[in-house]
N, C-alpha and C positions, 0 to 999 in steps of 0.2 A: 292975400287970397283968403277969402272967407269960406266957411263951410255952412251948409244948411241941411236940415233934415228933410228928406223926401216925404211925401204924403202917404206912402204905403205903411201899413201897420204890420210890423214884423217883430219877432222877439228880440232880434239883435239891433242895438242902436247904431252900430257902425256899418251894418250891411247895406243900408240904403243912403249912406252919406255920399254926396257928390260934390265936386269942386264947382264953386259958383262962377268961375271965370269962363265957363262955357265948354269945358272938356267933356269928352264923351263919357257916359256912365257905362257900367258893366253890362246893363241891359242892351245898350245900343251897339255893343261890339259883337253881336251875334254874327256867325258866319253866314255869308250869303250862300244859300244852297245851290243856286244856279251856277255861280262862279266856282264853287267847290266841285260840282258835277262836271263842268267843263275841264277843270284842271285834272281831275281824276281820269276822265275819258282820254285826255291827251297823253297822259303818262302811263296808263294802264297797259296798252299794247307793248310799250318798251319794256316795262317791268316783266310782263309775261314772256317776252322773247328772251330776255336775260335769264330768267328762271329756267326756261326749257333748255337754254344753252348750257347752263350750269348742270342741269340734270344729265345731259348728254355726255359730258366729259367724265371719264373714269376716275380722273384725279380727285374730283369733288365728292365722289360717293364714299360711303363708309366702307372700311376694310372689314373683312370677316377675319378676325384674329387667328382662328384655327387654320383656315386656308392659307393665310399669309405665313403662319408658322410652318406649315407643311412645305411651302415653297422655299422658305429660308433653310429648313433642314435638308431639303434635297440638293440645294445649291451650295450651302455653307459659305456665303460670301465673307471675305476678309481682305485686309489690306494687301494689295498686290505688291510683291517685292522683286520679282524677276520676270524675264520674258516668257518662261513656260507658264507661269501663273497667269500672265496677261493672255496668253493663248487659250488657256482653259476657261477664263472668264469670258473671253470673246466668243468661244464656242457655245457656252451656256446662255449667252444673251441673244444669239442669233435667232432662235425660234421665237423669242419674244418680240424681236424687231420685225420678224416676218409677219406676225399677226397684225401689226399696224394698229388701227382704231379698234380692232375686235378684242383687245386685251381686257381682262377683268381688272377691277381696281387693285387687287392683290398683285397681279402680274405687272401692272403699271408701276406700282410701288417698288417691286423687285427690279424691274427694268431701270428705273430712275436711280436706284441704289447702285446697281452694277455699272451703269454709265458714269456715275460720280466716281466710283473706284478707278475705272479705266482713265477718266480724265485726270484724276489726282496723280496717278502713276505717270501719265504722259507729261504732265506739267513738271514733275520732279525728275523725269528722265527724258529730256529733249533728244530727239533723233537728229544728229547733225551728220549729213552725208559726207563721205570722204571725197573731197574735191581735189583735182589736179591743181598744182601751184598756179597755173595760168588761169584756171576757172575761179579759184579763190581770189586772185588779184582783180579779175574782172568784176566779180560779185561785190567786193569791197569798194571798188571805184564807183560802181553804179549805186550802191546803198548809201554812199556818202556824197553823191553828186559831184564826184571829182573827175577831172580830165587827166589824160596821160601827161600833160605838161606839168601837172602838180607833183609828179614823181621825178622830175628832173634833178632835184638835189640828191636823190638816192641813187639813181642810175648814171647820172653825169651827162648823157646826151639823149636826144630825141629818138635816134635810131635804136639805142639799147632799150629804152622804155618800150618802143613799139615792138621790138623783137621779143621782149619778155611777155608783153600783154598778148601778143599774137601766137606765142608758143614756139617761135623760131630759135630762141635762145633760152638756155636753162638759167634759173635764178641762182646765183652763187650764195654760199652761206653767209657771207658778209652783207649781201643785199637782202637776204632773208631776215637777218637781224635788224637791219635798218627799217625794212618794211614792217616788221613786227612791232618795232617801237613806234613807227609812224601811225599805224592802224590800231595799236594797243591790243595785239593778239599774240598768240604763240608763234615762235619762229618755225615750228614744225609744220605749220600751215603751208609754208612756201618751199619746203624741202621735199 
């Protein structure tokens, strides 16, 4: 591929050098203004819509540090360690939740912080309701997609399984131990 000098008189010898094999020069790569205008007009409304949506959300507006500090000092959020603290945080977040979309950016940040604290506490302290042995057995059977016939080795007969599942017969301690081993749970669940 050879190079040749163009006919333009410039101070730089390489500025007007083009490839002889017919490739486009820098002068021919100018942007087509009509195509650019069409592209811009098709994307501009979407850009404007997205920008106005961003401006509408309180989450994306700047926080006033002084106002946020005042909210934090009035609430004093910290890691929740027991049920009473959970109740206090729940009471303090309720007015913020009632405001809905009318929250200021500072209130939105505080609300998100308090919700995160509540969620962290609930994740580390799951609430397991106290179930009757019959209800626990039914729930475990349903959760593992098992049938009453799958419990025959534990109870010995279909009638005993049916009576235990329907609550007509109490689950003995020996059966509770076998069920706990079968389901990998505590025997206290069935006593």
